[in-house]
Phi, psi and omega in degrees: 000311181295323179299317178296319179302310182290329176296315177295319185292324184256014176298152182305325180228076186294142175281164174303142183290143170280173185303317182297312180295321180297319178299313182295319180295313179299310181301319180296320176295321178296318178295319180299316180292324179295324181277349189295338179266006179085359179231128177233099189254177183298325180295320179292317178298318179295322178295318178299315177302315181297319178297314180295321179297311183293315185290324186244007177066036182267156171276174186300319181294315180294322179294318178296320177297316179296318179300320179296321174297320180294323177298317178293319179296317180299320181296331181259354185296150175295177180308156186301322182297309180296317181299312182292317178298322179296320178295318179303318182290339187248355185236132178300153185306314183303321180287332178290323174298321178294327176296315179298319178299316179296319180296317177298324178299319179291316180301317188270357184300329181267004178077009183232126176266088179295145183297330179289318177296316180300315180296321179295318178295320178296330178280316187289318184306307180295327178296331176274358180086015178260126183293159175301321180296317179293320177298320178298315178297320179297315179301315180297320178298317179294320180297326180284338185275000000 
């Protein structure tokens, strides 16, 4: 399943993602940012579950199952640049801004902006076509909530 997902995602001319692929891609990016500081804790996993529940209308069990699939996908995903660029090509802009918001939510869940997490967000946002200024505004919105 994951091999097919990455084949579709990294095809020369990827089609818009279907719902299943979009869920997996978002979740894998959230897991990647959570793991980027070398610590992947229960608070980050719970935040990812909450994002998946809210975004996709899942119950707690289904969100946890999806997160586990996303953890496996993240471990097998290509480098962040290729992975993110592929998502950019397959996901509408409005949804890419929501991805950045979700990523900032995971980064900030522990109240600490680790330099590795921060650097990953600074790299990923432009790769998704989201400006630094918009990413900054999104981060501030997440910090206020």
